[in-house]
Backbone as JSON, one array per atom type, in Angstrom:
{
  "sequence": "XXXXXXXXXXXXXXXXXXXXXXXXXXXXXXXXXXXXXXXXXXXXXXXXXXXXXXXXXXXXXXXXXXXXXXXXXXXXXXXXXXXXXXXXXXXXXXXXXXXXXXXXXXXXXXXXXXXXXXXXX",
  "N": [[104.41, 101.97, 101.42], [105.69, 98.68, 102.21], [104.7, 96.21, 104.53], [105.96, 93.69, 106.71], [105.25, 90.75, 108.49], [106.34, 88.37, 110.67], [105.86, 84.99, 111.85], [105.62, 82.04, 113.91], [107.93, 81.34, 115.24], [109.77, 80.04, 118.09], [110.47, 77.9, 120.94], [112.23, 74.94, 120.65], [113.19, 71.46, 120.75], [116.41, 70.06, 119.97], [116.7, 68.56, 116.79], [114.07, 68.75, 116.21], [111.3, 70.39, 114.47], [110.25, 73.44, 112.9], [107.99, 75.78, 111.46], [108.2, 78.7, 109.83], [106.4, 81.67, 109.06], [105.73, 84.4, 106.88], [104.02, 87.27, 106.29], [103.31, 89.54, 103.81], [102.14, 92.79, 103.42], [100.24, 95.53, 102.05], [100.18, 97.88, 99.3], [100.61, 95.93, 97.03], [101.77, 94.73, 93.98], [103.47, 92.87, 92.82], [106.17, 90.69, 93.86], [109.56, 90.4, 93.66], [111.84, 88.99, 94.9], [111.75, 86.96, 97.77], [112.71, 86.26, 101.09], [114.62, 84.78, 103.82], [116.56, 85.74, 106.57], [119.0, 85.46, 109.18], [120.16, 86.23, 112.5], [122.59, 85.44, 114.68], [123.2, 85.55, 118.23], [125.45, 88.09, 118.98], [126.62, 88.05, 116.48], [126.82, 88.86, 112.92], [124.16, 89.47, 110.53], [123.01, 86.78, 108.47], [122.5, 85.0, 105.38], [119.71, 82.88, 105.02], [117.72, 81.68, 103.32], [116.45, 82.27, 100.01], [113.89, 83.0, 97.61], [112.83, 83.38, 94.31], [110.44, 85.11, 92.2], [110.08, 83.42, 90.11], [110.54, 80.98, 91.2], [113.11, 80.08, 91.73], [115.56, 79.04, 94.04], [117.78, 79.77, 96.8], [120.13, 78.84, 99.21], [121.66, 79.21, 102.41], [124.83, 77.83, 103.28], [124.9, 76.48, 105.75], [122.33, 75.57, 106.2], [121.43, 74.05, 104.12], [119.67, 71.34, 102.77], [118.27, 70.93, 105.08], [116.55, 73.06, 105.66], [113.73, 74.54, 104.01], [112.43, 76.7, 101.62], [109.46, 78.36, 100.6], [106.79, 79.91, 98.71], [103.71, 81.74, 98.52], [102.23, 83.26, 96.15], [99.71, 84.35, 95.66], [98.81, 85.0, 98.17], [100.78, 86.62, 99.07], [102.81, 85.6, 100.74], [105.58, 84.06, 102.4], [107.34, 81.14, 103.33], [109.23, 79.22, 105.7], [110.35, 76.14, 106.13], [111.72, 74.43, 108.68], [113.79, 71.89, 109.47], [115.27, 69.16, 111.34], [116.51, 70.62, 113.41], [119.18, 72.39, 114.96], [121.11, 73.37, 117.86], [122.76, 75.45, 117.0], [121.17, 76.78, 115.22], [119.76, 78.6, 116.59], [118.54, 81.82, 116.7], [117.53, 85.14, 115.7], [115.14, 85.32, 113.32], [114.56, 86.92, 110.3], [112.27, 88.2, 107.95], [112.49, 89.09, 104.51], [111.9, 91.16, 101.7], [112.47, 91.94, 98.32], [112.52, 94.11, 95.52], [109.79, 94.8, 95.29], [106.93, 95.51, 93.57], [104.75, 98.11, 93.61], [101.26, 99.09, 93.61], [101.2, 101.64, 92.66], [103.33, 101.82, 91.03], [105.87, 101.97, 92.1], [109.09, 100.72, 93.24], [110.09, 98.84, 95.91], [111.81, 97.77, 98.92], [111.78, 95.69, 101.87], [111.94, 94.88, 105.39], [111.12, 92.52, 107.92], [110.24, 92.49, 111.44], [111.34, 90.41, 112.82], [111.54, 87.09, 114.25], [111.98, 85.07, 117.08], [113.89, 82.14, 117.25], [114.63, 79.4, 119.14], [116.7, 76.74, 119.88], [117.04, 74.01, 121.84], [119.47, 71.87, 123.4]],
  "CA": [[105.44, 101.05, 101.83], [105.27, 97.31, 102.46], [104.93, 95.73, 105.88], [106.17, 92.26, 106.83], [105.03, 90.23, 109.82], [106.74, 86.98, 110.8], [105.27, 84.21, 112.91], [106.01, 80.64, 113.94], [109.12, 81.09, 116.03], [109.54, 79.48, 119.41], [111.48, 77.06, 121.57], [112.1, 73.54, 120.26], [114.31, 70.58, 121.04], [117.27, 69.7, 118.85], [116.12, 67.51, 115.98], [112.69, 69.07, 115.92], [110.98, 71.2, 113.31], [109.42, 74.63, 113.01], [107.63, 76.4, 110.2], [108.05, 80.14, 109.93], [105.58, 82.3, 108.04], [105.89, 85.83, 106.74], [102.95, 87.86, 105.5], [103.57, 90.87, 103.29], [100.91, 93.54, 103.19], [100.39, 96.84, 101.44], [99.73, 98.0, 97.92], [101.57, 95.06, 96.34], [101.43, 94.16, 92.69], [104.31, 91.69, 92.67], [107.38, 90.66, 94.66], [110.6, 89.68, 92.94], [112.55, 88.03, 95.76], [111.36, 86.85, 99.16], [113.71, 85.45, 101.74], [114.83, 84.75, 105.26], [117.9, 85.96, 107.09], [119.03, 85.28, 110.62], [121.27, 86.84, 113.21], [122.94, 84.79, 115.93], [123.66, 86.5, 119.25], [126.82, 88.53, 118.87], [127.13, 87.89, 115.13], [126.12, 89.64, 111.91], [123.08, 88.81, 109.82], [123.43, 85.9, 107.41], [121.46, 84.45, 104.51], [119.15, 81.57, 105.28], [117.17, 81.2, 102.06], [115.67, 83.19, 99.2], [113.14, 82.41, 96.51], [112.41, 84.38, 93.35], [109.08, 84.97, 91.68], [110.09, 82.3, 89.2], [110.71, 79.74, 91.94], [114.51, 79.73, 91.98], [115.9, 79.14, 95.46], [119.17, 79.84, 97.22], [120.22, 78.54, 100.63], [122.93, 79.32, 103.08], [125.48, 76.52, 103.39], [124.62, 75.84, 107.02], [120.96, 75.06, 106.28], [121.12, 73.25, 102.95], [119.23, 69.99, 103.06], [117.46, 70.9, 106.29], [115.53, 74.1, 105.57], [113.12, 74.65, 102.69], [111.67, 77.92, 101.47], [108.39, 78.33, 99.62], [106.01, 81.14, 98.72], [102.35, 81.73, 98.0], [102.12, 84.57, 95.52], [98.35, 84.84, 95.79], [98.65, 85.51, 99.52], [101.96, 87.41, 99.4], [103.43, 84.99, 101.9], [106.74, 83.21, 102.24], [107.45, 80.21, 104.45], [110.5, 78.54, 105.9], [110.23, 74.88, 106.85], [113.0, 74.18, 109.34], [113.85, 70.52, 109.96], [116.51, 68.72, 111.96], [117.06, 71.83, 114.01], [120.35, 72.29, 115.81], [121.3, 74.54, 118.72], [123.39, 76.51, 116.21], [120.14, 77.49, 114.47], [119.18, 79.61, 117.47], [118.77, 83.14, 116.15], [116.36, 85.91, 115.3], [114.92, 85.13, 111.89], [113.88, 88.06, 109.72], [111.76, 88.1, 106.59], [112.94, 90.16, 103.63], [111.39, 91.2, 100.34], [113.19, 92.85, 97.45], [111.91, 94.31, 94.22], [108.34, 94.81, 95.39], [106.26, 96.47, 92.68], [103.51, 98.55, 94.23], [100.18, 99.43, 92.69], [101.47, 102.96, 92.11], [104.47, 101.72, 90.14], [107.14, 102.08, 92.82], [109.84, 99.52, 93.58], [110.54, 98.98, 97.29], [112.28, 96.63, 99.69], [111.31, 95.77, 103.25], [112.36, 93.9, 106.38], [110.24, 92.28, 109.04], [110.83, 92.78, 112.74], [112.05, 89.23, 113.27], [110.93, 86.17, 115.19], [113.01, 84.33, 117.78], [113.92, 80.69, 117.22], [115.59, 78.88, 120.1], [116.8, 75.29, 119.81], [117.73, 73.5, 123.02], [120.2, 70.63, 123.2]],
  "C": [[104.82, 99.68, 102.1], [105.61, 96.92, 103.89], [105.05, 94.21, 105.88], [105.98, 91.84, 108.28], [105.36, 88.75, 109.84], [106.0, 86.31, 111.95], [105.81, 82.79, 112.85], [107.25, 80.32, 114.74], [108.76, 80.53, 117.39], [110.71, 78.67, 119.89], [111.22, 75.61, 121.2], [113.35, 72.77, 120.66], [115.13, 70.32, 119.79], [116.68, 68.5, 118.11], [114.69, 67.76, 115.59], [112.53, 69.96, 114.71], [110.13, 72.41, 113.69], [109.11, 75.13, 111.6], [107.37, 77.88, 110.42], [107.21, 80.66, 108.78], [105.83, 83.79, 108.04], [104.81, 86.34, 105.8], [103.33, 89.28, 105.09], [102.25, 91.56, 103.0], [101.22, 94.93, 102.65], [99.87, 96.82, 100.02], [100.72, 97.25, 97.02], [101.01, 94.52, 95.04], [102.2, 92.87, 92.46], [105.54, 91.83, 93.55], [108.41, 89.81, 93.93], [111.23, 88.59, 93.8], [112.02, 88.11, 97.19], [112.37, 85.94, 99.84], [113.73, 85.57, 103.25], [116.29, 84.94, 105.57], [117.86, 85.76, 108.59], [120.26, 85.93, 111.22], [121.45, 86.11, 114.53], [123.36, 85.84, 116.94], [125.13, 86.83, 119.08], [127.42, 88.41, 117.48], [126.3, 88.73, 114.15], [125.06, 88.79, 111.2], [123.62, 87.95, 108.68], [122.23, 85.38, 106.61], [121.02, 83.09, 105.0], [118.64, 80.98, 103.97], [116.45, 82.32, 101.34], [114.96, 82.41, 98.11], [112.64, 83.53, 95.61], [110.98, 84.14, 92.92], [108.96, 83.8, 90.72], [110.32, 80.96, 89.87], [112.14, 79.3, 92.18], [114.85, 79.98, 93.44], [117.4, 79.2, 95.68], [119.19, 79.65, 98.72], [121.61, 78.79, 101.17], [123.51, 77.93, 103.3], [125.09, 75.77, 104.66], [123.22, 75.23, 107.13], [120.56, 74.2, 105.1], [120.77, 71.82, 103.33], [118.34, 69.87, 104.28], [116.3, 71.9, 106.23], [115.01, 74.19, 104.14], [112.22, 75.87, 102.64], [110.61, 77.74, 100.39], [107.61, 79.64, 99.71], [104.64, 80.92, 98.11], [102.12, 83.13, 97.44], [100.73, 85.18, 95.66], [98.11, 85.49, 97.14], [99.79, 86.43, 99.95], [102.63, 86.91, 100.67], [104.64, 84.15, 101.51], [106.9, 82.38, 103.5], [108.86, 79.64, 104.52], [110.26, 77.31, 106.75], [111.6, 74.52, 107.38], [112.97, 72.8, 109.98], [115.21, 70.22, 110.55], [117.24, 69.87, 112.62], [118.2, 71.52, 114.98], [120.44, 73.49, 116.74], [121.92, 75.72, 117.99], [122.39, 77.3, 115.38], [119.46, 78.57, 115.31], [119.55, 81.0, 116.97], [117.44, 83.87, 116.02], [116.26, 85.8, 113.79], [114.06, 86.26, 111.34], [113.46, 87.79, 108.28], [112.21, 89.3, 105.79], [112.27, 90.03, 102.27], [112.16, 92.25, 99.56], [112.49, 92.93, 96.1], [110.4, 94.21, 94.26], [107.77, 95.9, 94.5], [104.94, 96.83, 93.32], [102.48, 98.9, 93.17], [100.38, 100.8, 92.03], [102.7, 102.98, 91.21], [105.83, 101.86, 90.79], [107.79, 100.71, 93.01], [110.43, 99.72, 94.97], [111.05, 97.66, 97.85], [111.79, 96.78, 101.13], [111.87, 94.64, 104.08], [111.29, 93.74, 107.44], [110.96, 92.54, 110.35], [111.59, 91.6, 113.33], [111.26, 88.39, 114.24], [112.03, 85.28, 115.78], [112.82, 82.83, 117.63], [115.01, 80.23, 118.18], [115.55, 77.36, 120.08], [117.63, 74.81, 121.0], [118.38, 72.16, 122.73], [119.76, 69.56, 124.17]]
}
């Protein structure tokens, strides 16, 4: 199986920036899609951003123009640069990978445990 560990969350002032990192580990040959999802208190999980192995990106409407996703295939890492943060961005941010090809030929998906981002007004 694949393990994901997020880092970079914390408490910031509105208008500030944070950079989240997610490291994927395990017997990984390739990863099709890497992404970030978030869950606000009392609400369901929503898409933040995804990026394919080919570099195609997709963003949730609420973060377009402010957040930017990138990946480092050599390190099996995905990043989320979060700019112009708003109190509404406060949530637990979780890393996700889909279509992970393992060294044994399996295809698996995985979720990280999440990292808290809190934006104060």
